[in-house]
SERO-4910 file (N, C-alpha, C, O; in steps of 0.05 Angstrom, whole numbers):
BEGIN
 pado doro    nc1    nc2    nc3   cac1   cac2   cac3    cc1    cc2    cc3    oc1    oc2    oc3
  Met    A     17    -24      0      0      0      0     18     25      0     37     26     15
  Thr    A     11     44    -16     25     70    -17     11     90      0    -13     94     -2
  Tyr    A     26    102     18     16    123     36     22    151     24     40    154      7
  Arg    A      7    170     33     11    198     24     14    216     48     -1    214     67
  Val    A     34    234     46     39    253     68     37    282     56     49    287     35
  Leu    A     22    299     69     20    326     61     42    343     74     44    343     99
  Ile    A     58    355     58     79    374     68     67    402     66     66    413     44
  Thr    A     59    414     88     47    440     87     68    462     81     62    480     66
  Asp    A     91    459     92    114    477     87    138    463    100    135    444    115
  His    A    162    473     94    186    459    103    208    479    108    209    500     94
  Pro    A    226    473    127    246    493    134    271    494    117    284    515    114
  Ala    A    278    471    104    302    470     87    296    481     59    273    483     51
  Ala    A    317    486     45    314    497     18    302    477     -1    287    485    -20
  Thr    A    307    451      3    295    430    -14    283    409      4    285    409     28
  Leu    A    269    390     -9    258    367      5    274    342     -1    263    320      0
  Asp    A    299    345     -8    315    322    -16    318    301      7    315    277      2
  Val    A    322    310     31    325    292     53    299    277     59    299    253     62
  Glu    A    277    292     60    251    280     65    244    260     42    234    238     47
  Arg    A    250    268     18    243    251     -5    258    224     -3    246    203     -9
  Ser    A    283    225      6    298    200      7    286    181     29    286    157     25
  Val    A    278    193     51    266    177     72    239    166     64    233    142     68
  Phe    A    222    182     52    195    174     44    196    154     21    181    134     21
  Glu    A    213    158      1    214    140    -22    222    112    -13    212     92    -24
  Ala    A    241    110      6    250     84     15    228     69     29    228     44     31
  Ala    A    208     84     40    186     71     55    160     70     38    140     62     49
  Gly    A    161     78     13    138     77     -4    117     98      3     93     93      1
  Val    A    126    121     12    108    143     19    110    165     -2    132    175     -8
  Asp    A     87    173    -14     87    195    -33     83    222    -19     68    223      1
  Met    A     96    243    -29     92    269    -18     72    286    -34     73    286    -58
  Val    A     55    300    -19     38    320    -31     47    347    -20     44    352      4
  Val    A     59    363    -36     71    388    -27     53    412    -32     46    418    -55
  Ala    A     44    425    -11     26    447    -13     40    471    -25     64    475    -21
  Ser    A     25    487    -40     36    512    -51     26    536    -35     32    559    -43
  Thr    A     11    531    -14      0    552      2     -2    543     31     -2    519     36
  Thr    A     -2    562     50     -6    554     78    -34    563     88    -39    563    112
  Asp    A    -51    571     69    -78    579     77    -93    554     88    -95    534     74
  Pro    A   -104    557    112   -117    533    125   -139    522    108   -143    497    108
  Ala    A   -155    538     95   -177    528     79   -167    510     56   -178    489     50
  Glu    A   -145    519     43   -134    503     21   -119    478     32   -120    457     19
  Leu    A   -106    481     55    -94    457     67   -115    437     75   -110    413     72
  Ala    A   -138    445     83   -160    427     90   -168    410     66   -174    386     68
  Val    A   -168    422     43   -175    408     18   -153    387     12   -159    364      6
  Leu    A   -128    395     14   -106    377      8   -104    354     28    -95    332     21
  Ala    A   -113    359     53   -110    339     74   -131    317     73   -129    298     87
  Ala    A   -151    321     55   -174    302     55   -166    274     49   -180    255     58
  Asp    A   -145    269     34   -138    241     27   -109    235     32    -97    221     16
  Val    A    -98    245     55    -71    238     62    -71    222     87    -90    222    103
  Asp    A    -49    207     92    -46    190    115    -29    203    137    -28    194    159
  Ala    A    -16    226    130      1    240    149      4    269    140      0    275    117
  Ile    A     10    286    160     16    314    154     43    321    167     48    314    190
  Ala    A     60    334    152     85    345    163     85    375    159     79    384    137
  Thr    A     91    390    180     88    419    179    110    433    194    122    422    212
  Cys    A    117    457    185    137    473    198    123    497    212    118    496    236
  Phe    A    117    518    197    105    541    208     75    544    202     61    559    215
  Ala    A     65    529    182     37    531    175     19    523    198     26    506    214
  His    A     -5    535    199    -24    530    221    -41    505    213    -56    506    194
  Val    A    -37    484    228    -53    460    225    -76    462    244    -74    453    267
  Thr    A    -97    473    235   -120    480    251   -139    456    254   -136    435    241
  Ala    A   -160    460    271   -180    440    274   -194    434    247   -200    411    241
  Gln    A   -198    455    231   -209    451    204   -193    433    187   -203    415    174
  Val    A   -166    437    187   -149    420    172   -150    391    182   -152    372    166
  Leu    A   -148    388    208   -148    361    220   -174    346    215   -174    322    210
  Glu    A   -196    360    218   -222    347    215   -227    338    186   -242    319    181
  Ser    A   -215    351    167   -217    343    139   -200    319    132   -204    306    113
  Ala    A   -180    315    149   -160    293    144   -169    267    156   -158    258    176
  Thr    A   -190    255    145   -203    233    157   -186    207    157   -193    188    172
  Arg    A   -165    206    141   -148    183    140   -122    188    156   -106    169    160
  Cys    A   -117    212    164    -91    220    175    -86    206    202   -103    206    220
  Arg    A    -62    194    204    -55    181    229    -36    197    247    -34    193    271
  Thr    A    -22    216    234     -1    230    250      4    257    238      2    262    214
  Val    A     12    276    256     21    302    248     49    306    259     53    304    283
  Ala    A     68    311    241     96    313    249    105    342    246    101    355    225
  Arg    A    116    353    267    126    381    266    155    382    259    172    368    271
  Phe    A    162    397    238    190    404    232    198    425    252    199    449    246
  Gly    A    205    417    277    213    437    297    206    428    325    199    404    329
  Val    A    207    447    343    203    441    372    175    450    381    160    434    391
  Gly    A    169    475    377    144    487    387    120    475    373    121    466    350
  Leu    A     97    476    387     73    464    377     50    484    375     27    476    372
  Asp    A     56    510    378     34    529    379     20    533    352     -1    546    352
  Asn    A     30    522    330     16    524    305     -1    499    299    -13    497    278
  Ile    A     -1    480    317    -17    455    313    -38    453    335    -32    458    359
  Asp    A    -62    447    328    -83    442    347    -80    414    359    -93    395    350
  Val    A    -62    412    378    -55    386    388    -79    373    402    -83    349    400
  Ala    A    -94    389    416   -118    378    431   -137    365    411   -147    343    416
  Arg    A   -142    378    389   -161    366    369   -149    342    356   -163    322    350
  Ala    A   -123    343    350   -110    319    338   -113    295    357   -117    273    348
  Thr    A   -109    300    382   -112    278    402   -140    267    402   -144    243    403
  Glu    A   -160    285    402   -188    276    402   -193    259    377   -209    240    379
  Leu    A   -181    265    355   -185    251    330   -168    226    327   -171    211    308
  Gly    A   -150    221    347   -134    197    347   -108    198    332    -97    178    324
  Met    A    -98    223    327    -74    226    312    -50    230    331    -52    244    351
  Ile    A    -28    216    325     -3    220    340     10    245    330     13    249    306
  Val    A     18    262    349     33    287    342     61    284    352     66    277    375
  Thr    A     80    291    335    109    289    342    123    316    337    113    332    322
  Asn    A    145    319    350    163    342    345    192    332    346    197    308    350
  Val    A    210    351    341    239    344    341    252    363    360    261    385    352
  Pro    A    254    356    386    262    375    406    291    382    409    299    402    421
  Val    A    309    366    397    337    370    403    354    374    378    379    373    380
  Tyr    A    342    379    355    358    381    331    375    406    329    396    407    315
  Cys    A    367    428    344    381    454    341    391    465    367    393    489    370
  Val    A    396    448    386    404    457    413    429    475    411    429    497    422
  Asp    A    449    465    397    474    481    396    470    507    380    481    527    387
  Glu    A    454    505    359    450    529    342    436    551    358    445    574    357
  Val    A    415    545    372    400    565    387    417    576    410    417    599    416
  Ala    A    431    557    424    448    566    446    470    584    435    477    604    448
  Asp    A    482    577    413    503    594    401    491    621    392    504    642    396
  His    A    467    621    382    455    647    373    450    665    397    454    689    396
  Thr    A    440    653    418    436    668    443    462    680    453    463    703    460
  Leu    A    483    663    454    509    673    462    518    696    444    529    716    454
  Met    A    515    692    418    523    713    399    509    740    405    521    761    404
  Met    A    483    738    411    468    763    417    478    776    442    480    801    443
  Val    A    484    760    463    495    772    487    522    786    482    526    808    491
  Leu    A    539    772    467    565    784    461    562    809    444    576    829    448
  Ala    A    544    808    424    541    831    406    530    855    421    539    877    416
  Leu    A    512    850    440    501    873    456    523    884    474    526    908    477
  Ala    A    538    866    486    559    875    505    581    890    491    591    910    501
  Arg    A    589    880    467    610    893    453    601    916    434    618    928    420
  Arg    A    575    922    434    564    943    417    571    937    388    577    955    372
  Leu    A    569    912    380    580    903    355    567    916    331    581    927    313
  Val    A    540    915    330    527    925    306    531    955    301    538    962    278
  Pro    A    527    972    320    532   1001    314    561   1006    306    566   1023    288
  Phe    A    581    993    319    608    998    312    614    987    284    628   1000    268
  Val    A    604    964    277    608    952    250    596    971    229    608    977    209
  Asn    A    571    979    234    558    996    214    572   1023    210    575   1032    188
  Asp    A    581   1035    232    594   1060    231    621   1058    216    628   1075    200
  Thr    A    636   1036    222    662   1032    209    658   1026    179    673   1035    162
  Ala    A    637   1010    173    632   1004    144    624   1029    129    629   1030    104
  Ala    A    613   1049    142    606   1074    129    630   1093    125    627   1114    114
  Gly    A    653   1084    134    677   1100    129    689   1113    154    710   1126    152
  Ala    A    676   1110    177    687   1122    201    707   1105    215    711   1082    208
  Trp    A    720   1117    234    739   1102    252    737   1115    279    755   1129    288
  Asn    A    715   1109    293    707   1124    316    701   1106    340    680   1093    340
  Arg    A    718   1104    359    714   1087    382    693   1098    401    686   1085    421
  Ser    A    684   1122    397    664   1135    414    636   1136    401    618   1148    412
  Phe    A    633   1122    379    608   1123    364    585   1112    381    562   1122    380
  Ala    A    590   1090    395    569   1077    412    578   1078    441    601   1083    446
  Pro    A    560   1072    459    568   1071    487    591   1051    492    595   1032    477
  Thr    A    606   1055    513    628   1038    520    619   1009    524    598   1005    537
  Pro    A    633    989    512    625    961    516    624    953    545    636    966    562
  Val    A    610    931    550    605    922    577    622    897    583    622    879    567
  Arg    A    635    896    606    649    872    614    628    852    625    612    858    642
  Leu    A    629    827    614    610    807    621    618    791    646    601    782    661
  Arg    A    644    789    650    654    774    673    642    786    699    644    810    704
  Gly    A    630    769    715    619    778    740    589    786    738    576    789    758
  Lys    A    579    788    713    551    794    710    534    769    713    545    747    714
  Thr    A    508    772    715    490    749    720    472    744    696    459    762    686
  Phe    A    472    720    687    456    710    665    432    695    677    436    676    692
  Gly    A    408    704    670    384    691    681    369    676    659    359    687    640
  Ala    A    368    649    662    354    632    643    326    625    653    323    613    674
  Ile    A    306    633    637    279    626    644    272    602    627    265    604    603
  Gly    A    273    579    639    270    553    625    297    540    623    316    551    612
  Leu    A    299    515    633    324    500    632    320    473    619    329    453    630
  Gly    A    308    473    596    307    449    580    333    445    566    354    453    576
  Ser    A    333    433    543    358    426    529    373    451    522    398    452    526
  Ile    A    360    472    511    374    496    503    383    513    527    406    522    528
  Gly    A    365    517    546    373    531    570    396    519    584    414    533    593
  Ser    A    396    492    586    418    478    599    444    480    583    466    483    595
  Ala    A    441    480    556    465    482    540    478    510    542    502    513    537
  Leu    A    463    529    550    474    556    554    491    559    579    507    577    581
  Val    A    486    542    598    499    545    624    530    545    621    543    564    630
  Pro    A    542    524    609    571    525    606    581    547    588    603    558    592
  Arg    A    565    554    568    573    576    550    575    602    565    595    617    562
  Met    A    555    608    582    556    633    596    577    633    619    590    653    624
  Ala    A    580    610    631    600    607    652    628    611    640    645    621    654
  Ser    A    632    603    615    658    607    603    666    636    599    689    643    596
  Leu    A    645    654    600    650    682    598    654    695    626    659    719    628
  Gly    A    653    678    646    656    688    673    630    698    685    630    712    706
  Met    A    608    691    673    582    701    683    571    681    704    576    657    703
  Asn    A    557    692    723    541    675    742    515    669    729    502    686    716
  Val    A    506    644    732    481    635    719    460    629    740    465    613    758
  Val    A    437    642    738    414    635    755    392    625    737    391    633    713
  Gly    A    375    608    747    355    596    730    329    591    744    327    589    768
  Leu    A    308    589    727    281    584    736    271    562    718    267    566    694
  Gly    A    266    539    729    256    516    713    259    490    728    271    489    749
  Arg    A    246    469    717    245    444    731    273    431    734    276    415    752
  Arg    A    292    437    717    318    425    718    338    440    735    362    433    735
  Cys    A    329    460    749    348    476    765    363    458    785    387    464    791
  Gly    A    350    438    796    364    422    816    383    402    805    399    390    820
  Val    A    382    397    778    399    377    766    419    388    745    435    373    735
  Thr    A    417    413    739    435    425    720    458    438    734    455    457    749
  Asp    A    482    427    730    506    438    743    511    467    735    507    474    712
  Gly    A    521    482    754    529    510    748    507    530    749    512    553    742
  Val    A    483    522    757    460    541    759    452    545    788    450    526    803
  Thr    A    448    569    795    437    576    821    407    580    817    398    598    803
  Ala    A    391    564    831    362    566    828    351    590    843    361    597    864
  Val    A    332    604    831    318    625    844    290    616    850    280    597    838
  Asp    A    277    630    868    251    621    877    227    630    860    206    619    861
  Ser    A    232    651    844    210    663    830    220    678    805    243    685    804
  Leu    A    202    683    787    208    699    763    216    727    772    235    739    761
  Glu    A    202    737    792    208    765    801    237    767    812    250    787    807
  Glu    A    246    746    826    273    747    836    293    746    813    313    761    813
  Leu    A    288    729    794    307    727    771    309    753    756    331    762    750
  Leu    A    286    765    751    286    791    736    301    813    751    313    830    738
  Ser    A    300    812    777    312    834    792    342    831    795    356    850    800
  Val    A    353    806    792    382    802    796    397    799    770    421    802    770
  Ala    A    383    792    748    398    785    723    406    810    707    391    829    705
  Asp    A    430    809    696    439    829    678    430    822    649    428    839    632
  Val    A    427    796    644    416    786    619    393    767    626    397    748    642
  Val    A    370    772    615    347    754    618    341    740    592    337    753    571
  Ser    A    342    713    592    340    698    567    317    678    570    315    663    589
  Leu    A    299    678    549    275    661    550    279    635    535    289    635    512
  His    A    272    613    548    274    587    536    251    570    544    253    550    558
  Leu    A    227    578    535    202    566    542    186    559    517    189    572    496
  Pro    A    168    539    518    149    535    497    127    557    499    124    569    520
  Leu    A    113    561    478     91    581    478     64    566    482     57    550    465
  Asn    A     50    572    503     23    563    507      8    584    523     19    605    529
  Glu    A    -16    578    531    -32    598    545    -20    606    572    -24    628    581
  Ser    A     -6    587    584      6    594    610     32    610    608     40    623    628
  Thr    A     45    609    585     70    624    582     67    649    565     86    665    564
  Arg    A     45    653    551     42    676    535     46    702    552     35    704    574
  His    A     61    720    541     68    745    555     80    740    583     73    754    602
  Thr    A     97    720    584    113    716    608    127    742    615    130    749    639
  Ile    A    136    757    595    148    783    599    130    804    589    126    807    565
  Gly    A    118    819    607    101    842    600    111    867    614    133    868    624
  Gly    A     94    887    616    102    912    628    111    909    657    131    921    665
  Ala    A     96    894    673    103    891    701    130    877    704    146    884    722
  Glu    A    135    857    687    160    842    689    184    860    680    205    859    692
  Leu    A    180    875    659    201    892    649    208    913    670    232    922    672
  Ala    A    189    922    685    194    942    706    211    931    728    223    947    743
  Leu    A    212    905    731    229    892    752    258    889    744    275    885    760
  Met    A    263    891    718    291    887    708    308    911    714    298    933    717
  Lys    A    334    906    715    353    928    718    352    946    694    346    937    672
  Gln    A    357    972    698    357    990    676    380    984    657    379    991    633
  Ser    A    400    971    666    424    963    650    421    936    637    439    927    623
  Ala    A    398    922    641    396    894    633    387    892    604    375    910    592
  Trp    A    392    868    592    383    862    565    364    838    566    367    820    584
  Leu    A    345    838    548    326    816    545    332    801    520    334    814    498
  Ile    A    335    775    521    341    758    498    318    739    494    309    726    513
  Asn    A    307    737    469    286    718    463    293    703    437    291    714    416
  Thr    A    300    678    440    305    661    417    286    637    418    291    616    406
  Ser    A    263    640    431    244    618    434    219    623    417    217    613    395
  Arg    A    200    638    428    175    645    414    168    674    419    170    683    442
  Gly    A    159    688    398    153    716    401    131    722    421    133    742    435
  Gly    A    111    704    423     89    709    441     96    708    470     79    714    487
  Leu    A    120    700    477    128    700    505    131    729    516    132    734    540
  Val    A    134    748    497    139    776    504    117    793    494    108    791    471
  Asp    A    107    811    510     88    832    502    103    853    486    118    869    497
  Thr    A     99    853    459    115    870    442    111    899    448    130    915    449
  Glu    A     86    907    453     81    935    459     95    944    485    106    966    487
  Ala    A     94    926    505    107    933    531    137    935    527    150    953    539
  Leu    A    149    917    511    178    918    507    185    943    492    205    956    499
  Thr    A    170    950    471    176    974    456    175    998    474    193   1016    473
  Ala    A    155   1000    492    153   1022    510    177   1023    530    187   1044    535
  Ala    A    185   1000    540    207    999    559    233   1007    546    249   1021    558
  Leu    A    238    998    521    262   1006    507    262   1036    500    283   1049    503
  Thr    A    240   1046    492    237   1074    486    242   1092    510    255   1113    509
  Ala    A    232   1082    533    235   1098    558    262   1094    571    269   1108    590
  Gly    A    278   1074    561    303   1068    574    301   1053    600    319   1053    616
  Ser    A    278   1039    603    274   1023    628    292    999    628    301    990    650
  Ile    A    299    988    604    320    968    602    339    977    580    333    995    565
  Ala    A    363    964    580    384    975    562    381    965    533    390    979    515
  Gly    A    369    942    529    368    932    502    356    905    500    348    893    520
  Ala    A    353    894    475    341    868    471    354    855    447    363    868    428
  Gly    A    355    828    448    362    812    425    340    793    419    333    776    435
  Leu    A    328    796    395    303    782    389    307    767    362    311    779    341
  Asp    A    305    740    364    304    724    339    275    719    331    269    710    309
  Val    A    257    725    349    228    720    345    213    744    354    223    761    370
  Ser    A    188    747    344    172    770    351    143    764    350    135    743    339
  Asp    A    127    781    360     97    778    359     86    806    353     85    823    370
  Pro    A     75    810    328     72    790    306     99    784    293    119    798    297
  Glu    A     99    764    276    123    756    262    116    752    233    100    735    226
  Pro    A    130    767    215    149    788    222    136    813    232    112    817    229
  Leu    A    152    830    244    142    856    252    136    873    227    151    870    207
  Pro    A    116    889    227    109    905    204    132    925    197    146    933    215
  Pro    A    134    932    171    154    952    164    150    978    180    127    987    184
  Gly    A    172    990    188    170   1014    203    166   1011    233    165   1031    247
  His    A    163    986    242    159    982    271    184    992    286    206    988    276
  Pro    A    181   1005    309    204   1016    323    226    996    330    249   1003    330
  Leu    A    218    971    335    238    951    342    256    944    318    279    934    322
  Arg    A    247    950    294    264    944    270    287    963    268    308    956    257
  Thr    A    284    987    279    305   1007    275    317   1018    301    334   1036    301
  Ser    A    309   1006    324    320   1015    349    350   1009    351    358    986    344
  Ser    A    366   1028    359    394   1024    361    402   1004    383    425    994    382
  Asn    A    385    999    402    391    981    424    377    954    421    373    940    441
  Val    A    369    947    396    355    922    391    370    907    369    376    918    348
  Leu    A    376    882    374    386    863    353    362    847    345    350    833    361
  Leu    A    355    848    319    332    833    309    341    815    286    351    825    266
  Thr    A    336    789    289    342    770    268    317    755    260    298    754    276
  Pro    A    316    744    236    290    734    224    283    705    231    279    689    213
  His    A    282    699    257    274    673    267    291    651    252    280    633    239
  Tyr    A    317    654    255    334    634    242    355    622    261    374    610    253
  Ala    A    351    626    287    370    615    307    373    585    304    394    574    311
  Phe    A    352    572    296    353    542    294    369    532    270    375    508    269
  Ser    A    377    550    252    386    541    226    416    537    224    432    554    233
  Ser    A    424    514    213    451    509    204    450    486    184    429    473    181
  Asp    A    472    482    170    472    459    151    466    433    165    452    416    155
  Gly    A    478    429    189    473    404    203    446    402    216    434    381    215
  Ser    A    436    424    227    410    423    241    387    418    221    368    403    227
  Met    A    389    430    198    367    427    178    366    398    168    344    387    165
  Ala    A    389    386    164    389    358    155    378    340    177    362    321    172
  Asp    A    386    345    202    376    329    224    346    332    227    332    312    232
  Leu    A    336    356    225    308    361    228    291    347    207    272    334    213
  Ser    A    299    350    182    285    338    160    284    308    162    263    296    159
  Arg    A    306    296    169    308    267    171    291    257    194    276    237    192
  Ser    A    292    270    217    278    261    241    248    263    237    233    244    243
  Ala    A    238    286    227    209    289    223    198    269    203    177    258    207
  Ala    A    213    265    181    204    246    161    204    218    173    185    202    167
  Gln    A    224    211    189    224    184    201    201    180    220    191    158    222
  His    A    193    201    234    170    199    252    145    191    237    129    174    246
  Val    A    141    203    213    118    197    196    120    167    187    100    153    189
  Val    A    143    160    178    147    132    168    142    112    190    130     91    186
  Asp    A    151    118    214    147    100    237    118     95    243    109     73    246
  Val    A    103    117    244     74    114    250     60     99    228     44     81    234
  Leu    A     65    106    203     52     92    181     60     63    180     45     46    169
  Gly    A     84     56    190     93     29    191     85     13    215     93     -9    219
  Gly    A     69     26    233     59     13    257     79     12    279     77     -6    296
  Arg    A     97     31    280    117     32    301    114     58    317    105     78    306
  Leu    A    122     57    342    122     81    358    145    100    350    168     91    350
  Pro    A    139    125    343    161    143    337    173    155    362    161    153    384
  Glu    A    196    167    359    207    183    381    191    208    384    179    218    366
  Cys    A    192    219    408    182    246    413    152    250    407    144    269    394
  Ile    A    136    232    418    107    236    417    100    257    438    107    255    461
  Val    A     86    278    429     80    300    447     52    297    460     46    311    479
  Asn    A     35    279    449      9    275    461      5    245    467    -11    231    456
  Glu    A     21    236    486     22    207    493     -5    196    502    -10    172    500
  Ala    A    -23    214    511    -49    204    519    -64    192    496    -82    175    501
  Val    A    -58    199    472    -72    188    449    -68    158    446    -84    144    434
  Leu    A    -46    148    457    -39    119    454    -60    102    469    -63     79    461
  Ala    A    -73    113    489    -93     98    504   -121    104    495   -140     94    506
  Ser    A   -124    121    474   -150    129    465   -162    109    446   -148     98    429
  Pro    A   -188    104    449   -202     86    430   -203     98    402   -208     84    382
  Ala    A   -197    124    400   -198    137    374   -172    134    359   -170    142    335
  Leu    A   -151    123    371   -124    121    359   -126    108    332   -138     87    328
  Arg    A   -114    121    312   -117    112    284    -95     94    274    -92     91    250
  Val    A    -79     83    291    -57     66    282    -62     37    291    -82     32    305
  Ser    A    -44     20    283    -49     -9    288    -45    -15    317    -34      0    333
  Glu    A    -55    -39    325    -53    -48    352    -24    -50    362    -19    -49    386
  Ser    A     -5    -54    343     22    -58    351     35    -35    365     55    -38    379
  Val    A     24    -11    363     36     12    376     22     19    402     30     37    416
  Arg    A      1      4    409    -13     10    434      2      1    459     -7      4    481
***
């Protein structure tokens, strides 16, 4: 039997890696030319699996996919997939949580160093023909400063030795605080915000984490502190951050993600001299993209082949009478 997988969108430049995995397993790809949910719902009507990156796999899409057994995310976060509805319909949902740990940790480190060394303004001024060591504020010594990690999963934990290598003290808030070496646990978000010179977000986006950083939280940060977000834009209240940066309540921000994403042309955060803004590419490298493509495709193949995939995010579905896979995976 030949299976069909709908590719709503994909992170790599080509689908060569996915194609090699699917062809070996007898799975045909249906590649969408749009991410419009209504059109995806039409394409999903006769597929056995869905693989998605940034496209929104809504309840409408899932309900039209009456044969679909699994939804595989090209990535970590799940805020673009209606996981609850997929579970109700008996679909296994997977993600790839560790493909880009080094890349995102390195990107976060790069942003901290760039802010501390005033890299962007000095580079831009020098490229314009100047040679002026006073063009931007004096760089900041990081040794002895405090790095605050909100979330200590794979990426947050990977940052601990990186920041410690700069001579920074690391404080953390998260379930792994007691088992991650080199981290001093704090009792609350308020405490972390008040002591950290760098506040870095490493959380999934859901209703409980949305706007983890808003106006009240920004008011608790040091005036000299920086906010780094390489996780999800919705973790930060964009209007509150813009106001805080404009007022000088905090010193700066490094953002690989935003809400909305992308920010509209002319938005103040696009041109603020104390903001580093990159286009949600912290996850990207030649190695991470290949790992991501291969892993997500293999998850699809495993489910269609009656095997349990790695990284099931809705494990409750395995005990559901609605489960759409063979008895061998129960």
